[in-house]
Biopython code that builds the backbone (N, CA, C, O; Angstrom):
import numpy as np
from Bio.PDB.StructureBuilder import StructureBuilder

atoms = [
    (1, "UNK", "N", (-40.579, -77.307, -129.308)),
    (1, "UNK", "CA", (-41.991, -77.231, -129.603)),
    (1, "UNK", "C", (-42.331, -75.896, -130.272)),
    (1, "UNK", "O", (-43.174, -75.841, -131.167)),
    (2, "UNK", "N", (-41.682, -74.843, -129.839)),
    (2, "UNK", "CA", (-41.961, -73.525, -130.439)),
    (2, "UNK", "C", (-41.645, -73.530, -131.929)),
    (2, "UNK", "O", (-42.386, -72.960, -132.730)),
    (3, "UNK", "N", (-40.536, -74.178, -132.296)),
    (3, "UNK", "CA", (-40.151, -74.250, -133.707)),
    (3, "UNK", "C", (-41.233, -74.981, -134.505)),
    (3, "UNK", "O", (-41.581, -74.570, -135.612)),
    (4, "UNK", "N", (-41.758, -76.061, -133.936)),
    (4, "UNK", "CA", (-42.805, -76.819, -134.608)),
    (4, "UNK", "C", (-44.068, -75.969, -134.774)),
    (4, "UNK", "O", (-44.704, -76.005, -135.827)),
    (5, "UNK", "N", (-44.429, -75.212, -133.750)),
    (5, "UNK", "CA", (-45.605, -74.345, -133.842)),
    (5, "UNK", "C", (-45.407, -73.280, -134.915)),
    (5, "UNK", "O", (-46.325, -72.993, -135.683)),
    (6, "UNK", "N", (-44.215, -72.694, -134.970)),
    (6, "UNK", "CA", (-43.923, -71.709, -136.012)),
    (6, "UNK", "C", (-43.980, -72.343, -137.396)),
    (6, "UNK", "O", (-44.527, -71.753, -138.327)),
    (7, "UNK", "N", (-43.420, -73.540, -137.535)),
    (7, "UNK", "CA", (-43.467, -74.236, -138.820)),
    (7, "UNK", "C", (-44.911, -74.544, -139.222)),
    (7, "UNK", "O", (-45.293, -74.350, -140.376)),
    (8, "UNK", "N", (-45.702, -75.020, -138.274)),
    (8, "UNK", "CA", (-47.114, -75.326, -138.573)),
    (8, "UNK", "C", (-47.835, -74.068, -139.065)),
    (8, "UNK", "O", (-48.580, -74.110, -140.044)),
    (9, "UNK", "N", (-47.605, -72.970, -138.386)),
    (9, "UNK", "CA", (-48.257, -71.711, -138.756)),
    (9, "UNK", "C", (-47.819, -71.274, -140.161)),
    (9, "UNK", "O", (-48.642, -70.847, -140.971)),
    (10, "UNK", "N", (-46.541, -71.383, -140.431)),
    (10, "UNK", "CA", (-46.033, -70.975, -141.752)),
    (10, "UNK", "C", (-46.497, -71.921, -142.854)),
    (10, "UNK", "O", (-46.809, -71.482, -143.960)),
    (11, "UNK", "N", (-46.544, -73.209, -142.557)),
    (11, "UNK", "CA", (-47.050, -74.160, -143.543)),
    (11, "UNK", "C", (-48.509, -73.850, -143.885)),
    (11, "UNK", "O", (-48.903, -73.899, -145.050)),
    (12, "UNK", "N", (-49.290, -73.536, -142.883)),
    (12, "UNK", "CA", (-50.693, -73.182, -143.144)),
    (12, "UNK", "C", (-50.775, -71.899, -143.957)),
    (12, "UNK", "O", (-51.633, -71.758, -144.828)),
    (13, "UNK", "N", (-49.888, -70.981, -143.668)),
    (13, "UNK", "CA", (-49.846, -69.733, -144.422)),
    (13, "UNK", "C", (-49.530, -70.019, -145.895)),
    (13, "UNK", "O", (-50.147, -69.435, -146.785)),
    (14, "UNK", "N", (-48.585, -70.901, -146.150)),
    (14, "UNK", "CA", (-48.239, -71.280, -147.529)),
    (14, "UNK", "C", (-49.453, -71.895, -148.223)),
    (14, "UNK", "O", (-49.733, -71.582, -149.379)),
    (15, "UNK", "N", (-50.162, -72.757, -147.528)),
    (15, "UNK", "CA", (-51.365, -73.379, -148.098)),
    (15, "UNK", "C", (-52.395, -72.313, -148.456)),
    (15, "UNK", "O", (-52.946, -72.317, -149.557)),
    (16, "UNK", "N", (-52.648, -71.410, -147.528)),
    (16, "UNK", "CA", (-53.656, -70.371, -147.756)),
    (16, "UNK", "C", (-53.265, -69.443, -148.902)),
    (16, "UNK", "O", (-54.086, -69.131, -149.764)),
    (17, "UNK", "N", (-52.003, -69.002, -148.905)),
    (17, "UNK", "CA", (-51.538, -68.070, -149.939)),
    (17, "UNK", "C", (-51.504, -68.716, -151.319)),
    (17, "UNK", "O", (-51.906, -68.100, -152.307)),
    (18, "UNK", "N", (-51.031, -69.944, -151.386)),
    (18, "UNK", "CA", (-50.956, -70.612, -152.686)),
    (18, "UNK", "C", (-52.361, -70.868, -153.226)),
    (18, "UNK", "O", (-52.594, -70.734, -154.427)),
    (19, "UNK", "N", (-53.292, -71.233, -152.357)),
    (19, "UNK", "CA", (-54.674, -71.436, -152.803)),
    (19, "UNK", "C", (-55.256, -70.130, -153.333)),
    (19, "UNK", "O", (-55.917, -70.119, -154.371)),
    (20, "UNK", "N", (-55.015, -69.048, -152.634)),
    (20, "UNK", "CA", (-55.533, -67.740, -153.072)),
    (20, "UNK", "C", (-54.925, -67.338, -154.416)),
    (20, "UNK", "O", (-55.639, -66.866, -155.301)),
    (21, "UNK", "N", (-53.630, -67.517, -154.573)),
    (21, "UNK", "CA", (-52.975, -67.145, -155.830)),
    (21, "UNK", "C", (-53.527, -67.966, -156.994)),
    (21, "UNK", "O", (-53.809, -67.418, -158.060)),
    (22, "UNK", "N", (-53.680, -69.264, -156.798)),
    (22, "UNK", "CA", (-54.200, -70.123, -157.860)),
    (22, "UNK", "C", (-55.654, -69.758, -158.169)),
    (22, "UNK", "O", (-56.056, -69.739, -159.333)),
    (23, "UNK", "N", (-56.430, -69.472, -157.144)),
    (23, "UNK", "CA", (-57.830, -69.072, -157.336)),
    (23, "UNK", "C", (-57.916, -67.789, -158.168)),
    (23, "UNK", "O", (-58.717, -67.699, -159.099)),
    (24, "UNK", "N", (-57.096, -66.811, -157.832)),
    (24, "UNK", "CA", (-57.104, -65.550, -158.580)),
    (24, "UNK", "C", (-56.627, -65.757, -160.016)),
    (24, "UNK", "O", (-57.167, -65.162, -160.949)),
    (25, "UNK", "N", (-55.620, -66.597, -160.185)),
    (25, "UNK", "CA", (-55.110, -66.901, -161.524)),
    (25, "UNK", "C", (-56.200, -67.567, -162.365)),
    (25, "UNK", "O", (-56.432, -67.182, -163.511)),
    (26, "UNK", "N", (-56.857, -68.556, -161.796)),
    (26, "UNK", "CA", (-57.896, -69.269, -162.536)),
    (26, "UNK", "C", (-59.074, -68.359, -162.870)),
    (26, "UNK", "O", (-59.724, -68.539, -163.900)),
    (27, "UNK", "N", (-59.352, -67.384, -162.009)),
    (27, "UNK", "CA", (-60.453, -66.442, -162.259)),
    (27, "UNK", "C", (-60.188, -65.562, -163.480)),
    (27, "UNK", "O", (-61.114, -64.973, -164.036)),
    (28, "UNK", "N", (-58.934, -65.474, -163.892)),
    (28, "UNK", "CA", (-58.602, -64.682, -165.080)),
    (28, "UNK", "C", (-59.109, -65.338, -166.366)),
    (28, "UNK", "O", (-59.248, -64.671, -167.391)),
    (29, "UNK", "N", (-59.386, -66.645, -166.311)),
    (29, "UNK", "CA", (-59.895, -67.379, -167.479)),
    (29, "UNK", "C", (-59.061, -67.134, -168.730)),
    (29, "UNK", "O", (-59.602, -66.922, -169.815)),
    (30, "UNK", "N", (-57.759, -67.164, -168.573)),
    (30, "UNK", "CA", (-56.873, -67.017, -169.716)),
    (30, "UNK", "C", (-56.588, -65.581, -170.124)),
    (30, "UNK", "O", (-55.828, -65.335, -171.062)),
    (31, "UNK", "N", (-57.195, -64.635, -169.422)),
    (31, "UNK", "CA", (-56.929, -63.227, -169.736)),
    (31, "UNK", "C", (-55.460, -62.929, -169.463)),
    (31, "UNK", "O", (-54.937, -63.284, -168.407)),
    (32, "UNK", "N", (-54.813, -62.292, -170.389)),
    (32, "UNK", "CA", (-53.420, -61.899, -170.208)),
    (32, "UNK", "C", (-53.403, -60.511, -169.583)),
    (32, "UNK", "O", (-53.955, -59.561, -170.138)),
    (33, "UNK", "N", (-52.774, -60.409, -168.443)),
    (33, "UNK", "CA", (-52.715, -59.129, -167.748)),
    (33, "UNK", "C", (-51.500, -58.336, -168.196)),
    (33, "UNK", "O", (-50.405, -58.887, -168.306)),
    (34, "UNK", "N", (-51.679, -57.062, -168.451)),
    (34, "UNK", "CA", (-50.490, -56.240, -168.690)),
    (34, "UNK", "C", (-49.690, -56.148, -167.397)),
    (34, "UNK", "O", (-50.258, -56.210, -166.306)),
    (35, "UNK", "N", (-48.386, -56.000, -167.515)),
    (35, "UNK", "CA", (-47.554, -56.004, -166.314)),
    (35, "UNK", "C", (-47.684, -54.739, -165.480)),
    (35, "UNK", "O", (-46.958, -54.568, -164.500)),
    (36, "UNK", "N", (-48.597, -53.852, -165.853)),
    (36, "UNK", "CA", (-48.859, -52.698, -165.000)),
    (36, "UNK", "C", (-50.242, -52.796, -164.339)),
    (36, "UNK", "O", (-50.710, -51.837, -163.726)),
    (37, "UNK", "N", (-50.881, -53.946, -164.467)),
    (37, "UNK", "CA", (-52.193, -54.180, -163.873)),
    (37, "UNK", "C", (-52.020, -54.517, -162.392)),
    (37, "UNK", "O", (-51.131, -55.288, -162.030)),
    (38, "UNK", "N", (-52.860, -53.946, -161.546)),
    (38, "UNK", "CA", (-52.745, -54.202, -160.108)),
    (38, "UNK", "C", (-52.963, -55.671, -159.762)),
    (38, "UNK", "O", (-52.393, -56.167, -158.790)),
    (39, "UNK", "N", (-53.779, -56.371, -160.542)),
    (39, "UNK", "CA", (-53.971, -57.806, -160.285)),
    (39, "UNK", "C", (-52.665, -58.571, -160.509)),
    (39, "UNK", "O", (-52.358, -59.513, -159.778)),
    (40, "UNK", "N", (-51.915, -58.168, -161.501)),
    (40, "UNK", "CA", (-50.609, -58.787, -161.779)),
    (40, "UNK", "C", (-49.680, -58.581, -160.583)),
    (40, "UNK", "O", (-49.030, -59.520, -160.123)),
    (41, "UNK", "N", (-49.624, -57.344, -160.086)),
    (41, "UNK", "CA", (-48.785, -57.059, -158.915)),
    (41, "UNK", "C", (-49.270, -57.830, -157.694)),
    (41, "UNK", "O", (-48.460, -58.277, -156.882)),
    (42, "UNK", "N", (-50.574, -57.990, -157.560)),
    (42, "UNK", "CA", (-51.119, -58.758, -156.442)),
    (42, "UNK", "C", (-50.708, -60.217, -156.500)),
    (42, "UNK", "O", (-50.378, -60.813, -155.475)),
    (43, "UNK", "N", (-50.727, -60.794, -157.693)),
    (43, "UNK", "CA", (-50.300, -62.185, -157.850)),
    (43, "UNK", "C", (-48.816, -62.339, -157.526)),
    (43, "UNK", "O", (-48.408, -63.303, -156.878)),
    (44, "UNK", "N", (-48.021, -61.384, -157.981)),
    (44, "UNK", "CA", (-46.593, -61.434, -157.667)),
    (44, "UNK", "C", (-46.381, -61.344, -156.160)),
    (44, "UNK", "O", (-45.540, -62.052, -155.606)),
    (45, "UNK", "N", (-47.133, -60.483, -155.501)),
    (45, "UNK", "CA", (-46.999, -60.333, -154.049)),
    (45, "UNK", "C", (-47.359, -61.630, -153.332)),
    (45, "UNK", "O", (-46.693, -62.002, -152.366)),
    (46, "UNK", "N", (-48.392, -62.319, -153.784)),
    (46, "UNK", "CA", (-48.743, -63.598, -153.177)),
    (46, "UNK", "C", (-47.605, -64.611, -153.341)),
    (46, "UNK", "O", (-47.271, -65.331, -152.400)),
    (47, "UNK", "N", (-47.015, -64.663, -154.532)),
    (47, "UNK", "CA", (-45.897, -65.579, -154.771)),
    (47, "UNK", "C", (-44.705, -65.201, -153.889)),
    (47, "UNK", "O", (-44.049, -66.079, -153.329)),
    (48, "UNK", "N", (-44.425, -63.919, -153.763)),
    (48, "UNK", "CA", (-43.328, -63.458, -152.898)),
    (48, "UNK", "C", (-43.548, -63.914, -151.458)),
    (48, "UNK", "O", (-42.621, -64.387, -150.801)),
    (49, "UNK", "N", (-44.761, -63.772, -150.981)),
    (49, "UNK", "CA", (-45.051, -64.103, -149.590)),
    (49, "UNK", "C", (-44.967, -65.612, -149.360)),
    (49, "UNK", "O", (-44.548, -66.051, -148.289)),
    (50, "UNK", "N", (-45.357, -66.397, -150.343)),
    (50, "UNK", "CA", (-45.155, -67.849, -150.250)),
    (50, "UNK", "C", (-43.659, -68.134, -150.100)),
    (50, "UNK", "O", (-43.259, -68.944, -149.263)),
    (51, "UNK", "N", (-42.846, -67.476, -150.903)),
    (51, "UNK", "CA", (-41.397, -67.672, -150.827)),
    (51, "UNK", "C", (-40.834, -67.256, -149.482)),
    (51, "UNK", "O", (-39.950, -67.924, -148.944)),
    (52, "UNK", "N", (-41.333, -66.168, -148.939)),
    (52, "UNK", "CA", (-40.866, -65.706, -147.632)),
    (52, "UNK", "C", (-41.261, -66.689, -146.539)),
    (52, "UNK", "O", (-40.469, -66.963, -145.636)),
    (53, "UNK", "N", (-42.467, -67.216, -146.611)),
    (53, "UNK", "CA", (-42.889, -68.218, -145.623)),
    (53, "UNK", "C", (-42.020, -69.472, -145.734)),
    (53, "UNK", "O", (-41.661, -70.066, -144.717)),
    (54, "UNK", "N", (-41.683, -69.875, -146.953)),
    (54, "UNK", "CA", (-40.790, -71.031, -147.141)),
    (54, "UNK", "C", (-39.418, -70.753, -146.540)),
    (54, "UNK", "O", (-38.807, -71.633, -145.934)),
    (55, "UNK", "N", (-38.944, -69.532, -146.711)),
    (55, "UNK", "CA", (-37.630, -69.160, -146.179)),
    (55, "UNK", "C", (-37.597, -69.280, -144.657)),
    (55, "UNK", "O", (-36.545, -69.560, -144.084)),
    (56, "UNK", "N", (-38.720, -69.074, -144.007)),
    (56, "UNK", "CA", (-38.774, -69.093, -142.548)),
    (56, "UNK", "C", (-39.086, -70.467, -141.959)),
    (56, "UNK", "O", (-39.115, -70.633, -140.740)),
    (57, "UNK", "N", (-39.318, -71.446, -142.824)),
    (57, "UNK", "CA", (-39.494, -72.819, -142.332)),
    (57, "UNK", "C", (-38.158, -73.295, -141.785)),
    (57, "UNK", "O", (-37.111, -73.036, -142.379)),
    (58, "UNK", "N", (-38.194, -73.987, -140.658)),
    (58, "UNK", "CA", (-36.948, -74.431, -140.029)),
    (58, "UNK", "C", (-36.129, -75.317, -140.966)),
    (58, "UNK", "O", (-36.677, -76.055, -141.785)),
    (59, "UNK", "N", (-34.825, -75.228, -140.831)),
    (59, "UNK", "CA", (-33.910, -76.040, -141.636)),
    (59, "UNK", "C", (-34.208, -77.526, -141.426)),
    (59, "UNK", "O", (-34.132, -78.318, -142.365)),
    (60, "UNK", "N", (-34.546, -77.897, -140.194)),
    (60, "UNK", "CA", (-34.841, -79.307, -139.901)),
    (60, "UNK", "C", (-36.022, -79.811, -140.722)),
    (60, "UNK", "O", (-35.967, -80.895, -141.302)),
    (61, "UNK", "N", (-37.073, -79.028, -140.767)),
    (61, "UNK", "CA", (-38.250, -79.453, -141.532)),
    (61, "UNK", "C", (-37.950, -79.464, -143.024)),
    (61, "UNK", "O", (-38.403, -80.356, -143.740)),
    (62, "UNK", "N", (-37.199, -78.491, -143.493)),
    (62, "UNK", "CA", (-36.802, -78.486, -144.901)),
    (62, "UNK", "C", (-35.987, -79.729, -145.232)),
    (62, "UNK", "O", (-36.207, -80.368, -146.261)),
    (63, "UNK", "N", (-35.042, -80.071, -144.352)),
    (63, "UNK", "CA", (-34.151, -81.204, -144.615)),
    (63, "UNK", "C", (-34.888, -82.536, -144.687)),
    (63, "UNK", "O", (-34.501, -83.412, -145.459)),
    (64, "UNK", "N", (-35.939, -82.700, -143.896)),
    (64, "UNK", "CA", (-36.674, -83.970, -143.918)),
    (64, "UNK", "C", (-37.769, -83.986, -144.982)),
    (64, "UNK", "O", (-38.510, -84.961, -145.102)),
    (65, "UNK", "N", (-37.866, -82.914, -145.742)),
    (65, "UNK", "CA", (-38.851, -82.836, -146.826)),
    (65, "UNK", "C", (-38.196, -82.347, -148.122)),
    (65, "UNK", "O", (-38.529, -81.275, -148.627)),
    (66, "UNK", "N", (-37.269, -83.137, -148.649)),
    (66, "UNK", "CA", (-36.547, -82.718, -149.851)),
    (66, "UNK", "C", (-37.408, -82.711, -151.116)),
    (66, "UNK", "O", (-36.975, -82.214, -152.155)),
    (67, "UNK", "N", (-38.612, -83.254, -151.036)),
    (67, "UNK", "CA", (-39.507, -83.241, -152.197)),
    (67, "UNK", "C", (-39.963, -81.823, -152.534)),
    (67, "UNK", "O", (-40.411, -81.566, -153.651)),
    (68, "UNK", "N", (-39.853, -80.914, -151.589)),
    (68, "UNK", "CA", (-40.201, -79.515, -151.828)),
    (68, "UNK", "C", (-38.944, -78.794, -152.305)),
    (68, "UNK", "O", (-37.872, -78.954, -151.721)),
    (69, "UNK", "N", (-39.075, -78.021, -153.341)),
    (69, "UNK", "CA", (-37.937, -77.294, -153.917)),
    (69, "UNK", "C", (-37.692, -75.998, -153.135)),
    (69, "UNK", "O", (-37.801, -74.901, -153.684)),
    (70, "UNK", "N", (-37.361, -76.140, -151.852)),
    (70, "UNK", "CA", (-37.205, -74.992, -150.954)),
    (70, "UNK", "C", (-36.260, -73.942, -151.522)),
    (70, "UNK", "O", (-36.607, -72.763, -151.586)),
    (71, "UNK", "N", (-35.080, -74.359, -151.931)),
    (71, "UNK", "CA", (-34.069, -73.403, -152.415)),
    (71, "UNK", "C", (-34.545, -72.656, -153.654)),
    (71, "UNK", "O", (-34.325, -71.451, -153.780)),
    (72, "UNK", "N", (-35.193, -73.363, -154.562)),
    (72, "UNK", "CA", (-35.677, -72.733, -155.782)),
    (72, "UNK", "C", (-36.798, -71.736, -155.470)),
    (72, "UNK", "O", (-36.846, -70.648, -156.044)),
    (73, "UNK", "N", (-37.684, -72.112, -154.571)),
    (73, "UNK", "CA", (-38.792, -71.225, -154.198)),
    (73, "UNK", "C", (-38.245, -69.953, -153.551)),
    (73, "UNK", "O", (-38.653, -68.843, -153.894)),
    (74, "UNK", "N", (-37.324, -70.131, -152.616)),
    (74, "UNK", "CA", (-36.726, -68.988, -151.925)),
    (74, "UNK", "C", (-35.927, -68.134, -152.913)),
    (74, "UNK", "O", (-35.970, -66.905, -152.857)),
    (75, "UNK", "N", (-35.209, -68.784, -153.803)),
    (75, "UNK", "CA", (-34.450, -68.057, -154.815)),
    (75, "UNK", "C", (-35.347, -67.242, -155.735)),
    (75, "UNK", "O", (-35.015, -66.113, -156.095)),
    (76, "UNK", "N", (-36.480, -67.813, -156.112)),
    (76, "UNK", "CA", (-37.410, -67.080, -156.970)),
    (76, "UNK", "C", (-38.007, -65.899, -156.218)),
    (76, "UNK", "O", (-38.215, -64.833, -156.796)),
    (77, "UNK", "N", (-38.281, -66.086, -154.944)),
    (77, "UNK", "CA", (-38.760, -64.983, -154.111)),
    (77, "UNK", "C", (-37.748, -63.847, -154.130)),
    (77, "UNK", "O", (-38.118, -62.678, -154.241)),
    (78, "UNK", "N", (-36.471, -64.194, -154.023)),
    (78, "UNK", "CA", (-35.420, -63.169, -154.038)),
    (78, "UNK", "C", (-35.377, -62.425, -155.366)),
    (78, "UNK", "O", (-35.165, -61.212, -155.389)),
    (79, "UNK", "N", (-35.574, -63.126, -156.454)),
    (79, "UNK", "CA", (-35.623, -62.475, -157.763)),
    (79, "UNK", "C", (-36.801, -61.508, -157.817)),
    (79, "UNK", "O", (-36.654, -60.374, -158.272)),
    (80, "UNK", "N", (-37.965, -61.951, -157.355)),
    (80, "UNK", "CA", (-39.152, -61.089, -157.393)),
    (80, "UNK", "C", (-38.953, -59.825, -156.570)),
    (80, "UNK", "O", (-39.425, -58.752, -156.944)),
    (81, "UNK", "N", (-38.256, -59.956, -155.454)),
    (81, "UNK", "CA", (-38.066, -58.812, -154.567)),
    (81, "UNK", "C", (-36.925, -57.912, -155.034)),
    (81, "UNK", "O", (-37.067, -56.689, -155.061)),
    (82, "UNK", "N", (-35.810, -58.506, -155.396)),
    (82, "UNK", "CA", (-34.603, -57.721, -155.650)),
    (82, "UNK", "C", (-34.316, -57.447, -157.126)),
    (82, "UNK", "O", (-33.664, -56.457, -157.461)),
    (83, "UNK", "N", (-34.795, -58.311, -157.993)),
    (83, "UNK", "CA", (-34.548, -58.152, -159.428)),
    (83, "UNK", "C", (-35.869, -58.005, -160.172)),
    (83, "UNK", "O", (-36.059, -58.576, -161.246)),
    (84, "UNK", "N", (-36.773, -57.237, -159.587)),
    (84, "UNK", "CA", (-38.126, -57.079, -160.108)),
    (84, "UNK", "C", (-38.172, -56.627, -161.565)),
    (84, "UNK", "O", (-39.139, -56.905, -162.275)),
    (85, "UNK", "N", (-37.131, -55.933, -162.007)),
    (85, "UNK", "CA", (-37.121, -55.447, -163.385)),
    (85, "UNK", "C", (-36.738, -56.535, -164.383)),
    (85, "UNK", "O", (-36.748, -56.299, -165.591)),
    (86, "UNK", "N", (-36.405, -57.713, -163.891)),
    (86, "UNK", "CA", (-36.019, -58.822, -164.759)),
    (86, "UNK", "C", (-37.013, -59.977, -164.709)),
    (86, "UNK", "O", (-36.692, -61.089, -165.127)),
    (87, "UNK", "N", (-38.212, -59.722, -164.204)),
    (87, "UNK", "CA", (-39.213, -60.781, -164.057)),
    (87, "UNK", "C", (-39.701, -61.221, -165.434)),
    (87, "UNK", "O", (-40.091, -60.402, -166.267)),
    (88, "UNK", "N", (-39.670, -62.522, -165.649)),
    (88, "UNK", "CA", (-40.167, -63.124, -166.887)),
    (88, "UNK", "C", (-41.628, -63.506, -166.648)),
    (88, "UNK", "O", (-41.922, -64.385, -165.837)),
    (89, "UNK", "N", (-42.533, -62.846, -167.354)),
    (89, "UNK", "CA", (-43.965, -63.075, -167.145)),
    (89, "UNK", "C", (-44.358, -64.523, -167.411)),
    (89, "UNK", "O", (-45.251, -65.047, -166.745)),
    (90, "UNK", "N", (-43.715, -65.171, -168.358)),
    (90, "UNK", "CA", (-44.037, -66.578, -168.637)),
    (90, "UNK", "C", (-43.750, -67.447, -167.423)),
    (90, "UNK", "O", (-44.474, -68.405, -167.154)),
    (91, "UNK", "N", (-42.701, -67.115, -166.696)),
    (91, "UNK", "CA", (-42.391, -67.877, -165.485)),
    (91, "UNK", "C", (-43.465, -67.640, -164.427)),
    (91, "UNK", "O", (-43.866, -68.575, -163.733)),
    (92, "UNK", "N", (-43.928, -66.415, -164.298)),
    (92, "UNK", "CA", (-45.004, -66.116, -163.339)),
    (92, "UNK", "C", (-46.222, -66.973, -163.643)),
    (92, "UNK", "O", (-46.791, -67.585, -162.740)),
    (93, "UNK", "N", (-46.627, -67.023, -164.906)),
    (93, "UNK", "CA", (-47.819, -67.791, -165.273)),
    (93, "UNK", "C", (-47.593, -69.286, -165.052)),
    (93, "UNK", "O", (-48.514, -69.993, -164.642)),
    (94, "UNK", "N", (-46.378, -69.778, -165.320)),
    (94, "UNK", "CA", (-46.085, -71.202, -165.079)),
    (94, "UNK", "C", (-46.133, -71.516, -163.583)),
    (94, "UNK", "O", (-46.649, -72.558, -163.177)),
    (95, "UNK", "N", (-45.594, -70.614, -162.774)),
    (95, "UNK", "CA", (-45.638, -70.811, -161.326)),
    (95, "UNK", "C", (-47.092, -70.904, -160.871)),
    (95, "UNK", "O", (-47.450, -71.791, -160.096)),
    (96, "UNK", "N", (-47.918, -69.997, -161.347)),
    (96, "UNK", "CA", (-49.325, -69.985, -160.936)),
    (96, "UNK", "C", (-50.087, -71.207, -161.442)),
    (96, "UNK", "O", (-50.915, -71.764, -160.721)),
    (97, "UNK", "N", (-49.815, -71.621, -162.662)),
    (97, "UNK", "CA", (-50.555, -72.736, -163.259)),
    (97, "UNK", "C", (-50.074, -74.097, -162.791)),
    (97, "UNK", "O", (-50.877, -75.016, -162.627)),
    (98, "UNK", "N", (-48.762, -74.239, -162.575)),
    (98, "UNK", "CA", (-48.198, -75.563, -162.320)),
    (98, "UNK", "C", (-47.522, -75.717, -160.953)),
    (98, "UNK", "O", (-47.785, -76.669, -160.219)),
    (99, "UNK", "N", (-46.662, -74.775, -160.633)),
    (99, "UNK", "CA", (-45.820, -74.934, -159.452)),
    (99, "UNK", "C", (-46.583, -74.735, -158.135)),
    (99, "UNK", "O", (-46.407, -75.514, -157.198)),
    (100, "UNK", "N", (-47.417, -73.709, -158.059)),
    (100, "UNK", "CA", (-48.142, -73.464, -156.803)),
    (100, "UNK", "C", (-49.144, -74.571, -156.469)),
    (100, "UNK", "O", (-49.241, -74.954, -155.304)),
    (101, "UNK", "N", (-49.895, -75.102, -157.444)),
    (101, "UNK", "CA", (-50.773, -76.220, -157.092)),
    (101, "UNK", "C", (-49.995, -77.428, -156.551)),
    (101, "UNK", "O", (-50.438, -78.092, -155.615)),
    (102, "UNK", "N", (-48.836, -77.701, -157.151)),
    (102, "UNK", "CA", (-48.009, -78.805, -156.670)),
    (102, "UNK", "C", (-47.479, -78.514, -155.267)),
    (102, "UNK", "O", (-47.500, -79.389, -154.401)),
    (103, "UNK", "N", (-47.007, -77.292, -155.042)),
    (103, "UNK", "CA", (-46.521, -76.909, -153.714)),
    (103, "UNK", "C", (-47.640, -77.004, -152.688)),
    (103, "UNK", "O", (-47.426, -77.489, -151.577)),
    (104, "UNK", "N", (-48.812, -76.550, -153.046)),
    (104, "UNK", "CA", (-49.976, -76.613, -152.147)),
    (104, "UNK", "C", (-50.188, -78.047, -151.670)),
    (104, "UNK", "O", (-50.385, -78.287, -150.479)),
    (105, "UNK", "N", (-50.148, -78.993, -152.599)),
    (105, "UNK", "CA", (-50.351, -80.402, -152.231)),
    (105, "UNK", "C", (-49.205, -80.923, -151.362)),
    (105, "UNK", "O", (-49.443, -81.620, -150.375)),
    (106, "UNK", "N", (-47.972, -80.589, -151.721)),
    (106, "UNK", "CA", (-46.826, -81.033, -150.930)),
    (106, "UNK", "C", (-46.908, -80.515, -149.496)),
    (106, "UNK", "O", (-46.672, -81.264, -148.548)),
    (107, "UNK", "N", (-47.238, -79.251, -149.340)),
    (107, "UNK", "CA", (-47.294, -78.653, -148.008)),
    (107, "UNK", "C", (-48.471, -79.215, -147.221)),
    (107, "UNK", "O", (-48.360, -79.437, -146.015)),
    (108, "UNK", "N", (-49.595, -79.446, -147.892)),
    (108, "UNK", "CA", (-50.743, -80.076, -147.233)),
    (108, "UNK", "C", (-50.353, -81.442, -146.695)),
    (108, "UNK", "O", (-50.712, -81.797, -145.572)),
    (109, "UNK", "N", (-49.615, -82.211, -147.495)),
    (109, "UNK", "CA", (-49.166, -83.540, -147.068)),
    (109, "UNK", "C", (-48.210, -83.442, -145.877)),
    (109, "UNK", "O", (-48.311, -84.230, -144.936)),
    (110, "UNK", "N", (-47.294, -82.491, -145.914)),
    (110, "UNK", "CA", (-46.357, -82.319, -144.799)),
    (110, "UNK", "C", (-47.104, -81.946, -143.531)),
    (110, "UNK", "O", (-46.866, -82.524, -142.471)),
    (111, "UNK", "N", (-47.994, -80.995, -143.637)),
    (111, "UNK", "CA", (-48.734, -80.530, -142.467)),
    (111, "UNK", "C", (-49.534, -81.666, -141.833)),
    (111, "UNK", "O", (-49.664, -81.732, -140.610)),
    (112, "UNK", "N", (-50.063, -82.550, -142.656)),
    (112, "UNK", "CA", (-50.848, -83.680, -142.145)),
    (112, "UNK", "C", (-49.999, -84.656, -141.335)),
    (112, "UNK", "O", (-50.530, -85.394, -140.505)),
    (113, "UNK", "N", (-48.693, -84.667, -141.566)),
    (113, "UNK", "CA", (-47.823, -85.606, -140.839)),
    (113, "UNK", "C", (-47.283, -85.042, -139.532)),
    (113, "UNK", "O", (-46.750, -85.787, -138.710)),
    (114, "UNK", "N", (-47.414, -83.742, -139.335)),
    (114, "UNK", "CA", (-46.855, -83.116, -138.136)),
    (114, "UNK", "C", (-47.779, -83.299, -136.939)),
    (114, "UNK", "O", (-49.001, -83.206, -137.061)),
    (115, "UNK", "N", (-47.190, -83.557, -135.802)),
    (115, "UNK", "CA", (-48.030, -83.662, -134.599)),
    (115, "UNK", "C", (-48.642, -82.299, -134.250)),
    (115, "UNK", "O", (-48.033, -81.253, -134.476)),
    (116, "UNK", "N", (-49.820, -82.335, -133.711)),
    (116, "UNK", "CA", (-50.440, -81.105, -133.221)),
    (116, "UNK", "C", (-49.956, -80.855, -131.798)),
    (116, "UNK", "O", (-49.317, -81.718, -131.196)),
    (117, "UNK", "N", (-50.252, -79.697, -131.269)),
    (117, "UNK", "CA", (-49.846, -79.366, -129.900)),
    (117, "UNK", "C", (-50.431, -80.351, -128.909)),
    (117, "UNK", "O", (-49.805, -80.623, -127.885)),
    (118, "UNK", "N", (-51.616, -80.900, -129.178)),
    (118, "UNK", "CA", (-52.250, -81.855, -128.257)),
    (118, "UNK", "C", (-51.655, -83.251, -128.383)),
    (118, "UNK", "O", (-51.841, -84.084, -127.496)),
    (119, "UNK", "N", (-50.926, -83.521, -129.497)),
    (119, "UNK", "CA", (-50.302, -84.829, -129.691)),
    (119, "UNK", "C", (-49.022, -84.981, -128.874)),
    (119, "UNK", "O", (-48.554, -86.099, -128.658)),
    (120, "UNK", "N", (-48.460, -83.877, -128.423)),
    (120, "UNK", "CA", (-47.159, -83.954, -127.757)),
    (120, "UNK", "C", (-47.284, -84.104, -126.272)),
    (120, "UNK", "O", (-46.274, -84.182, -125.572)),
]
sb = StructureBuilder()
sb.init_structure("model")
sb.init_model(0)
sb.init_chain("A")
sb.init_seg("    ")
for serial, (resi, resn, name, xyz) in enumerate(atoms, 1):
    if name == "N":
        sb.init_residue(resn, " ", resi, " ")
    sb.init_atom(name, np.array(xyz, "f"), 0.0, 1.0, " ", f" {name:<3s}", serial, name[0])
structure = sb.get_structure()
C-alpha cells in the first residue's frame, strides 16, 4: 500500500508540474527565449522534475503502463541534468508543446484507474 501511495503522490506531482510547464510555455505566445533567460531555466527545471518523478514511479506501475515512454522521459531528464551543455533548444520546445501535454493526459488516465486509500 505504501508503494501505491508514493506512486499516487508522484503521479499527481507529474500532473501538476507538466500543467505548470505547459502553462508557462503557452504564456510566452511564441516568444523565443534566449538560453540565458531565467524563464528558460525555469522551464528546464520543471521538465527535469517531471523526469525525476517518473524515475521514482514503481517498476510495477511502469510495467503495467507501457503507453508512457518512461525510459525516454527518464533518459531526457538525465541529459538535462548531466549533459546540460548539449541541450537542443528545439527539443525543449517540442517537449513543452507536444510531449508534456500528452504525458499529462496519460498520467491523468493512470491516476484515475488507481484505487484510493479508502478503496482498499
